[in-house]
N, C-alpha and C positions, 0 to 999 in steps of 0.2 A: 245210890246210883252212881255217884262220883267214883266210889271205890271200884265198882265194876268197870267203869270206863278206863280208869287209870290202870287197873290190873290187866285189862284185855285191850290195851291201846293198839296193839298190833292189828287187831280186827277193826277197831273203830276209826283208826287214822285214815282209812280209805273213805270214810263216810263224812267226817267233820273237818272243818277248816283247820282247827287246832284243838289241842286238849284244853287250853285255857278258854277258848271260845265256848265250848260245850259246858264246861264246868261252871263258868260264870252264869250261863243261862239256867242251868239246873239249880244252882244255889238261889238265884232270884225266884224261880218258880217254887222252890221248897219253902222259902220264907213266906211267900204269899199263901201257899197251901196250908202252912201251919196256922196262919191267921184264920183261914176259913174253917179248918178242922177243929179249932179250939174256940170258935165263936168269939173272936177278938174284935169284932166290929165289922162294919161294911168296908168293902174295898173301894178305893177311890177310882175315878174314871181312868186315871193314868195306870193304876195297877191292873185294871181289867184289860186295858190296851196292851200292856206289857205281856200279860199272859197270852193273849191272842197272837201278838207279834212273835214272841219267843217260840210258841208251839208251831206256828207256821214256818219259822226259820228252821227249826229242828226237823220237822217233817220234810221240808224241802231239801234239806241236806241228805236225808235218808232216801228219798225218792222224788227226784225233780219232776217226774211226770204227773204227780198228783196235782200240782197247781199250774 
């Protein structure tokens, strides 16, 4: 996903605060996703909150009228 955003930044720059901002969130979500996908244990309450927060932030950047 990060490569897509980097390679098509001309399109995405209108949607996100900065390239660093979205890449950091995607990296964090990817790490958590891998733990879930590979049954590496339960997620902590903080990790669950991070997923919710990051997803809301990303969606809000894409379409502010949703929230």
